[in-house]
C-alpha positions in Angstrom: -12.7 144.3 -116.4 -15.4 145.6 -114.2 -12.9 147.3 -112.0 -11.4 149.6 -115.4 -15.3 150.2 -115.7 -16.2 151.1 -112.2 -13.4 153.3 -111.5 -14.2 154.8 -115.0 -17.8 156.1 -114.2 -16.1 157.9 -110.4 -12.7 159.4 -112.1 -13.4 160.3 -115.5 -17.0 161.6 -115.1 -18.7 158.8 -116.2 -18.4 158.4 -120.0 -20.5 156.6 -122.4 -20.6 152.5 -122.4 -21.9 151.0 -125.1 -22.1 146.9 -126.0 -22.0 145.8 -129.6 -20.7 143.3 -132.0 -17.8 143.1 -133.9 -18.5 143.3 -138.0 -14.6 143.7 -138.8 -11.2 143.6 -138.1 -9.3 143.8 -141.1 -7.7 147.3 -139.6 -4.6 146.8 -137.9 -5.8 148.1 -133.2 -9.4 148.9 -135.2 -12.3 146.8 -135.1 -16.0 148.2 -136.1 -18.7 147.1 -134.2 -22.4 147.5 -135.0 -24.4 148.6 -131.4 -28.1 148.4 -131.8 -30.7 151.1 -130.4 -34.2 150.7 -129.8 -36.1 153.7 -130.5 -39.4 154.7 -130.7 -40.7 157.0 -133.5 -41.9 160.8 -132.2 -45.2 161.1 -134.1 -46.0 157.3 -135.1 -44.8 155.6 -131.6 -43.2 152.0 -133.2 -40.7 151.2 -131.8 -37.3 150.7 -134.2 -34.1 148.8 -134.9 -31.7 151.6 -135.4 -28.3 150.0 -136.1 -25.0 152.1 -135.4 -21.3 151.7 -136.5 -18.8 153.1 -134.1 -14.4 152.0 -135.0 -12.8 151.3 -132.1 -9.6 150.4 -130.3 -8.8 147.5 -129.6 -5.7 145.9 -128.1 -7.8 142.6 -126.7 -7.3 140.9 -130.3 -11.5 140.8 -131.1 -12.5 138.3 -134.0 -15.3 139.1 -136.2 -18.4 138.2 -134.0 -17.5 139.1 -130.9 -19.5 140.9 -128.7 -17.8 143.5 -127.0 -18.4 146.5 -124.5 -17.2 149.9 -125.8 -16.2 152.9 -123.7 -15.7 156.4 -125.3 -12.7 158.1 -124.9 -10.6 161.3 -126.8 -10.3 160.9 -130.4 -7.7 159.0 -131.5 -7.6 159.6 -135.6 -10.1 161.2 -137.4 -13.2 158.4 -136.5 -12.5 156.8 -134.1 -13.6 157.9 -131.2 -14.3 154.4 -129.0 -12.4 151.8 -127.3 -12.5 148.0 -126.6 -12.5 147.8 -122.6 -13.4 143.7 -122.6 -14.7 141.1 -124.7 -17.7 139.8 -123.4 -18.5 136.7 -125.3 -16.1 135.5 -127.9 -17.1 133.8 -131.5 -18.1 130.3 -131.8 
């Protein structure tokens, strides 16, 4: 899977890659992944945690609690713009 990431960076103009936690797998071939970003407030300079829920295409049969790596892709549906590249850690 890491070979795909290396090739994607050179062939496909370096697409965005994110890591997150699967929070829902109730759809067919789609999972909802929560991605956590730490951002600094522009005025108060406090570091805040920002959660983003992304819908991703899943060919790897992910389950709830799995830590996955996502890569940006073309629009696959009205809300799905990411795909699961690899499963980093399975849920216990």
